C-alpha positions as CSV (number, residue, x, y, z in Angstrom):
1,M,171.5,-94.0,-15.2
2,T,167.7,-95.9,-15.6
3,V,167.2,-99.0,-13.3
4,S,164.8,-102.1,-14.2
5,A,162.3,-102.7,-11.6
6,V,163.3,-105.4,-8.9
7,S,160.7,-108.0,-7.9
8,S,160.7,-108.8,-4.3
9,V,159.0,-110.8,-1.8
10,S,156.8,-109.4,1.0
11,D,156.5,-110.7,4.8
12,S,153.5,-112.0,3.9
13,G,155.0,-114.4,0.9
14,S,153.5,-112.6,-1.9
15,A,155.6,-111.0,-4.7
16,S,155.8,-107.3,-5.3
17,T,157.2,-104.7,-7.6
18,T,159.0,-101.9,-6.5
19,K,160.5,-99.0,-8.5
20,A,163.7,-97.7,-7.7
21,S,164.4,-93.9,-8.3
22,S,165.5,-92.4,-11.1
23,S,168.3,-90.5,-8.7
24,L,169.9,-93.1,-6.2
25,D,172.5,-92.0,-3.8
26,K,175.4,-94.4,-3.1
27,D,174.0,-96.6,-0.8
28,A,170.7,-96.9,-2.5
29,F,172.4,-98.0,-5.5
30,L,174.4,-100.8,-4.2
31,K,171.4,-102.2,-2.2
32,L,169.9,-102.1,-5.4
33,L,172.6,-104.3,-7.3
34,T,172.8,-106.6,-4.1
35,T,169.3,-107.3,-4.1
36,Q,169.5,-107.7,-8.3
37,L,172.4,-110.5,-7.8
38,Q,170.4,-112.1,-4.9
39,N,167.1,-112.3,-6.8
40,Q,168.7,-113.2,-10.4
41,D,167.6,-116.6,-12.4
42,P,169.7,-118.9,-11.7
43,L,168.9,-120.7,-15.2
44,N,169.6,-117.0,-16.6
45,P,172.2,-115.3,-14.6
46,T,173.1,-111.2,-15.2
47,D,175.0,-110.7,-18.3
48,S,178.8,-110.0,-16.7
49,T,179.2,-107.0,-19.2
50,E,176.0,-105.0,-17.9
51,F,177.2,-106.6,-14.3
52,T,181.1,-104.8,-15.0
53,A,178.8,-101.8,-16.6
54,Q,176.8,-101.6,-13.4
55,L,179.8,-101.8,-10.9
56,A,181.4,-98.9,-13.3
57,Q,178.5,-97.0,-12.4
58,F,178.8,-97.4,-8.9
59,S,182.2,-96.7,-8.5
60,S,181.7,-93.5,-10.5
61,L,179.1,-92.3,-8.6
62,E,180.7,-93.0,-5.5
63,Q,184.0,-91.3,-6.5
64,L,181.3,-87.7,-7.4
65,S,179.7,-88.3,-3.9
66,N,183.4,-87.8,-2.5
67,I,184.2,-84.9,-4.6
68,N,181.3,-83.2,-3.6
69,E,182.1,-83.6,0.1
70,T,185.4,-82.9,-0.1
71,L,184.4,-79.3,-2.2
72,S,182.2,-79.4,0.5
73,T,184.9,-79.3,3.1
74,L,187.2,-77.0,1.1
75,N,184.2,-74.0,0.3
76,L,184.0,-73.8,4.4
77,Y,187.7,-73.8,5.1
78,Q,188.2,-71.0,2.5
79,A,185.4,-69.2,4.1
80,S,186.8,-69.3,7.0
81,I,190.2,-68.0,6.1
82,N,188.5,-65.1,4.2
83,N,186.5,-64.2,7.3
84,A,189.9,-64.1,9.4
85,Q,191.4,-62.4,6.6
86,A,188.9,-59.9,6.5
87,V,189.3,-59.2,10.5
88,G,192.9,-57.9,9.7
89,F,191.5,-55.2,7.5
90,I,190.5,-53.1,10.6
91,G,192.3,-50.2,11.3
92,K,193.7,-50.6,7.8
93,D,192.9,-47.5,5.2
94,I,191.1,-48.8,1.9
95,V,190.2,-47.6,-1.5
96,A,187.6,-49.3,-3.4
97,N,185.7,-49.0,-6.3
98,G,182.3,-46.6,-5.0
99,N,181.8,-43.0,-5.2
100,S,180.6,-42.7,-1.6
101,I,182.2,-39.8,0.9
102,E,181.9,-39.1,4.8
103,M,182.1,-36.0,5.9
104,A,183.2,-34.9,9.7
105,N,183.4,-32.2,11.7
106,G,183.5,-30.2,8.4
107,Q,186.9,-31.5,7.2
108,P,187.7,-31.3,3.9
109,V,187.6,-34.5,1.6
110,S,188.7,-35.7,-1.8
111,C,186.6,-36.9,-4.2
112,D,188.7,-39.5,-6.0
113,Y,188.7,-40.6,-10.1
114,E,190.3,-41.7,-12.8
115,L,190.1,-40.7,-16.1
116,P,191.1,-43.2,-19.0
117,A,192.0,-40.2,-21.6
118,A,193.0,-36.7,-21.0
119,A,189.9,-34.6,-20.5
120,K,188.9,-31.2,-22.1
121,S,186.1,-30.8,-18.8
122,V,185.6,-32.6,-15.6
123,V,182.5,-31.7,-13.5
124,V,181.8,-33.4,-10.3
125,T,179.0,-32.9,-8.6
126,I,178.3,-34.1,-4.9
127,Y,175.0,-35.0,-3.4
128,D,173.6,-35.7,-0.2
129,A,172.2,-39.4,1.3
130,T,169.2,-38.6,-0.1
131,G,170.2,-37.9,-3.7
132,N,169.9,-34.0,-3.6
133,F,172.2,-31.6,-5.1
134,V,174.8,-30.1,-2.7
135,R,177.3,-28.8,-5.3
136,D,179.3,-29.0,-8.1
137,Y,182.7,-28.1,-9.7
138,E,184.0,-27.8,-13.1
139,T,187.8,-28.4,-14.2
140,T,189.4,-27.9,-17.5
141,A,192.4,-29.4,-19.2
142,V,192.6,-32.8,-16.7
143,A,195.2,-35.3,-17.6
144,A,194.2,-38.7,-17.9
145,G,194.9,-41.1,-14.8
146,K,194.1,-41.1,-11.4
147,Q,193.0,-37.6,-9.9
148,S,191.4,-35.6,-7.0
149,L,189.2,-33.0,-6.1
150,T,189.1,-31.6,-2.7
151,W,185.8,-30.6,-1.5
152,D,185.8,-28.0,1.2
153,G,182.3,-29.4,3.1
154,K,180.2,-26.5,1.8
155,D,177.3,-26.4,-0.2
156,R,176.8,-24.1,-3.3
157,N,175.6,-21.2,-1.2
158,G,178.6,-21.2,1.0
159,N,177.1,-23.1,4.2
160,T,179.2,-25.8,5.9
161,V,177.3,-29.0,5.7
162,A,175.9,-31.5,8.3
163,D,178.3,-34.2,9.0
164,G,177.1,-37.8,7.6
165,T,177.4,-39.9,4.2
166,Y,177.5,-38.3,0.4
167,T,178.2,-39.1,-2.8
168,F,179.8,-37.5,-6.1
169,E,179.3,-38.2,-9.6
170,V,182.1,-37.3,-12.2
171,Q,181.0,-36.6,-16.0
172,A,183.9,-35.8,-18.5
173,V,184.3,-35.3,-22.1
174,D,187.4,-35.8,-24.7
175,Q,188.8,-33.0,-26.8
176,K,186.1,-33.9,-29.6
177,N,183.2,-33.6,-26.7
178,A,182.9,-37.6,-26.2
179,K,182.0,-38.6,-23.3
180,L,184.5,-40.7,-21.2
181,D,184.3,-43.6,-19.1
182,V,185.4,-42.5,-15.7
183,T,185.9,-44.9,-12.2
184,T,184.9,-43.2,-8.9
185,F,187.2,-44.4,-5.6
186,S,186.0,-44.3,-1.8
187,K,188.4,-44.5,0.8
188,G,188.2,-44.8,4.9
189,T,189.5,-46.6,7.7
190,V,188.6,-49.9,8.4
191,T,186.8,-49.9,11.7
192,G,184.7,-53.7,11.6
193,V,183.4,-55.8,9.3
194,T,180.2,-57.8,8.5
195,F,179.0,-60.8,6.4
196,E,175.5,-60.6,5.1
197,D,174.1,-63.1,2.5
198,G,178.0,-64.8,1.9
199,I,179.3,-61.6,1.1
200,T,182.2,-59.6,3.2
201,Y,181.4,-55.9,4.1
202,L,184.2,-53.8,5.3
203,I,182.7,-51.0,7.7
204,T,184.8,-47.4,7.3
205,G,182.6,-45.1,9.1
206,K,178.6,-45.3,7.8
207,N,179.6,-47.2,4.7
208,K,180.1,-50.9,3.6
209,T,182.3,-51.7,1.1
210,A,182.3,-55.3,-0.5
211,I,185.7,-56.8,0.0
212,G,186.0,-57.7,-3.7
213,N,185.8,-53.7,-4.5
214,V,188.7,-52.8,-2.6
215,T,192.0,-52.1,-5.0
216,Q,193.9,-50.8,-2.2
217,V,194.9,-51.3,1.5
218,T,197.9,-49.5,3.4
219,Q,198.3,-49.3,7.0
220,A,196.4,-46.1,8.7
221,A,198.5,-42.8,9.8
222,A,199.2,-42.4,13.3
223,S,197.1,-40.0,14.9
224,A,198.8,-36.8,16.3
225,T,199.2,-36.8,20.0
């Protein structure tokens, strides 16, 4: 709203004119309204309609301020709940949208993906942490739906690769050689949680997965004794 200038008397008795800011909080608005009433001309008082409108604006301003405070409190409360829930993921197995795989002790790992339709050909390509080509696999006549390819942990020359994080890419075409939109998944056991820039990440091995990308959570299998 636009507020007219209000005349007031300074300590020295001289009249001065102060212009209110066009952006007021509720306390400043109430002070300004009170000053306006105190300095109105008794022979020409403030119009009742205008005064009622100003009161209504003050009421709306106060309600909006209270709503903002309530929303801020709710946001903090929701964030604390989300953080507490995230800690509950520790020790669980998760599946998330992504294409990272973790190689450990030369054990086979699965490259999981989903096809929207049956594929004439599927090529799964594996890369190391720096993006260098490691190995690829080609499969034909693959049905629609979730699929998994097991990588034996060897490169294209048959050598066992070093432990660490790798990525995989899946390219597929249908019977008409049209490219299919493939969704890839990452798996892992959550070992920790980290919070960065307002986003909660679940730690699996050396990977970080945004909690919003998680599609499945299961109880981790008990280790053999």
